[in-house]
C-alpha positions in Angstrom: -20.6 29.8 4.9 -21.2 26.1 5.8 -18.1 24.0 6.1 -17.5 21.8 3.1 -16.7 18.6 5.0 -18.0 16.8 8.0 -15.5 14.0 8.0 -11.7 14.1 7.4 -10.1 10.7 6.9 -6.4 10.3 7.0 -4.0 7.6 5.8 -1.4 6.8 8.4 2.0 5.9 7.0 3.5 8.6 4.9 0.6 11.0 5.7 0.6 11.5 9.4 3.7 9.5 10.4 7.2 9.7 8.7 7.5 6.0 8.2 8.0 5.6 4.5 11.8 5.0 4.6 11.4 2.6 7.4 8.7 0.5 5.6 10.9 0.4 2.4 13.8 -0.8 4.4 11.6 -3.4 6.2 10.3 -4.8 2.9 13.7 -5.0 1.5 15.1 -6.7 4.6 12.2 -9.2 4.7 12.9 -10.1 1.0 16.6 -10.6 1.8 15.8 -12.8 4.7 13.7 -15.1 2.5 16.3 -15.2 -0.3 14.0 -13.3 -2.7 15.1 -10.5 -5.1 15.4 -7.3 -3.1 13.1 -4.7 -4.7 14.3 -1.1 -5.5 13.1 1.7 -3.4 10.5 2.9 -6.0 8.9 -0.6 -6.2 8.9 -1.1 -2.4 7.4 2.3 -1.7 4.7 1.8 -4.3 2.9 -0.8 -2.1 2.8 1.4 1.0 -0.8 1.8 2.0 -1.9 -1.6 0.7 -2.6 -4.7 2.9 0.5 -7.0 3.4 -0.8 -9.7 1.1 -1.6 -7.3 -1.7 1.8 -5.7 -1.1 3.6 -9.1 -1.4 1.8 -10.0 -4.7 3.2 -6.8 -6.2 6.7 -6.7 -4.6 7.3 -10.5 -4.9 5.2 -11.7 -7.9 6.9 -15.1 -7.9 6.3 -15.8 -4.2 3.9 -18.8 -3.8 0.9 -18.2 -1.4 2.4 -21.0 0.8 5.1 -18.6 1.7 3.0 -15.6 2.5 2.9 -16.3 6.2 6.8 -16.5 6.2 6.9 -13.1 4.5 4.6 -11.6 7.0 6.6 -12.9 9.9 9.9 -11.5 8.4 8.2 -8.1 7.6 6.8 -7.7 11.2 10.1 -8.8 12.7 12.1 -6.0 10.9 9.3 -3.4 11.2 9.2 -3.7 15.0 13.0 -3.2 15.3 12.6 0.4 14.2 9.2 1.7 15.4 10.6 3.6 18.3 12.5 5.9 15.9 9.5 6.9 13.7 8.0 10.2 14.4 4.9 12.2 13.3 5.3 14.7 10.6 5.9 18.3 11.7 2.6 20.0 12.6 0.4 16.8 12.7 -0.2 16.7 16.5 -1.4 20.3 16.8 -3.0 20.4 13.4 -5.2 17.4 14.3 -6.2 19.0 17.6 -7.3 22.2 15.9 -9.2 20.3 13.3 -11.0 18.3 16.0 -11.9 21.6 17.8 -13.5 22.8 14.5 -16.3 20.2 15.0 -15.5 17.8 12.2 -15.1 14.1 12.6 -11.6 12.7 12.2 -10.8 9.2 11.2 -8.0 6.9 9.9 -8.1 4.5 7.0 -4.9 2.5 6.7 -3.3 -0.5 5.2 -1.8 -1.4 8.6 -3.3 -4.2 10.6 -5.3 -3.4 13.7 -2.6 -4.3 16.2 -0.1 -2.1 14.3 -2.5 0.9 14.2 -3.5 0.6 17.8 0.1 0.5 18.9 0.9 3.6 16.7 -2.0 5.5 18.1 -1.0 4.6 21.7 2.6 5.5 21.2 1.8 8.9 19.6 -1.0 9.7 22.1 -3.4 10.4 19.2 -6.1 7.8 20.0 -8.6 10.2 21.5 -8.5 12.6 18.5 -10.1 10.1 16.1 -13.8 9.2 16.1 -13.3 6.0 14.2 -10.5 3.9 12.4 -10.4 1.2 9.8 -7.6 -1.2 8.9 -7.2 -4.2 6.6 -8.3 -6.5 9.4 -11.9 -5.0 9.1 -12.1 -3.9 5.5 -10.8 -4.7 2.0 -7.5 -3.2 1.1 -7.2 0.1 -0.8 -8.1 1.2 -3.4 -11.4 -0.7 -2.6 -13.9 1.9 -1.2 -15.0 -0.2 1.8 -12.9 1.6 4.4 -14.3 5.0 3.5 -17.9 3.8 3.0 -17.8 2.0 6.4 -16.5 5.2 8.2 -19.0 7.5 6.6 -21.8 5.0 7.5 -20.7 4.7 11.1 -20.5 8.4 11.6 -23.6 9.3 9.7 -21.8 11.4 7.0 -22.6 11.7 3.4 -19.8 10.5 1.0 -19.7 13.8 -0.8 -18.9 15.6 2.6 -16.0 13.3 3.3 -12.4 14.2 2.5 -9.7 11.6 2.2 -6.1 12.7 2.8 -3.3 10.5 1.7 0.2 10.2 0.2 -0.5 7.5 -2.4 -2.6 6.8 -5.5 -4.2 4.0 -3.5 -5.6 6.5 -1.0 -6.8 8.8 -3.8 -8.3 6.0 -6.0 -10.1 4.8 -2.9 -11.7 8.2 -2.5 -12.7 8.2 -6.2 -14.2 4.7 -5.9 -16.1 5.8 -2.8 -17.5 9.0 -4.3 -15.7 11.1 -1.8 -13.2 14.0 -2.3 -9.5 13.5 -1.9 -6.3 15.6 -1.5 -2.8 14.3 -1.8 0.4 15.0 0.1 3.6 14.9 -1.9 6.0 14.2 1.1 5.2 10.5 1.4 5.5 7.4 -0.7 4.2 8.1 -4.2 5.6 10.7 -6.7 3.5 13.7 -7.4 2.7 12.7 -11.0 1.0 9.5 -9.7 -1.1 11.7 -7.3 -2.0 14.2 -10.0 -3.3 11.3 -12.2 -6.0 10.7 -9.5 -7.4 14.2 -9.9 -7.3 15.3 -6.3 -8.7 18.6 -5.2 -5.1 19.7 -4.3 -1.7 18.5 -3.4 0.4 19.8 -0.5 4.1 19.5 0.2 3.6 19.5 4.0 1.1 18.8 6.7 1.2 22.4 7.8 0.2 23.6 4.3 -2.6 21.2 4.1 -3.9 22.4 7.5 -3.5 26.1 6.5 -5.7 25.3 3.4 -8.4 23.4 5.3 -8.7 25.1 8.6 -10.3 28.4 7.3 -12.9 26.4 5.4 -14.1 24.8 8.7 -14.8 28.1 10.4 
């Protein structure tokens, strides 16, 4: 039987890397630095996966655009302080290597900026496993479909043979908007009911369970 997908696209934070708690803390610390109301965990985690500007509009709706640069600076300051402690989820490194060996394309679509993603790929040693990557520096922020459409176009893959894997409704709605398939992981930023509302093919409680589901389908 032919494999159902030619391209597997992964979100980064909360899907491959266990960075949700750190990002929530970073958002809260940045708001405190600027004298803004500090959002609760649920509100801060909801914006994970979005570009920074879109995230600010949601977390700090009263923040004037003239202060966006100040917020970005505060966010980046606090984020860098904890990057060395963030690790990949269990099973990610070996799972990606096995998927790559199956002959499918692997890619990343993330709300991180290009410098942040390149740094994370270099620190984890995963750069060579991905055929292409997209960030908010090159494409519109999720859930706009541009990241997925651009990746599929670059790699010559039909949208219907592309699978998006993510931990947020932003990821799954991006897949819906792009006409691709999507699966959710429940160990990241968004609660399972928000993922289910996006009608994914499946939802998994660990990266290993996702890999165990997908690998046999790839032959």
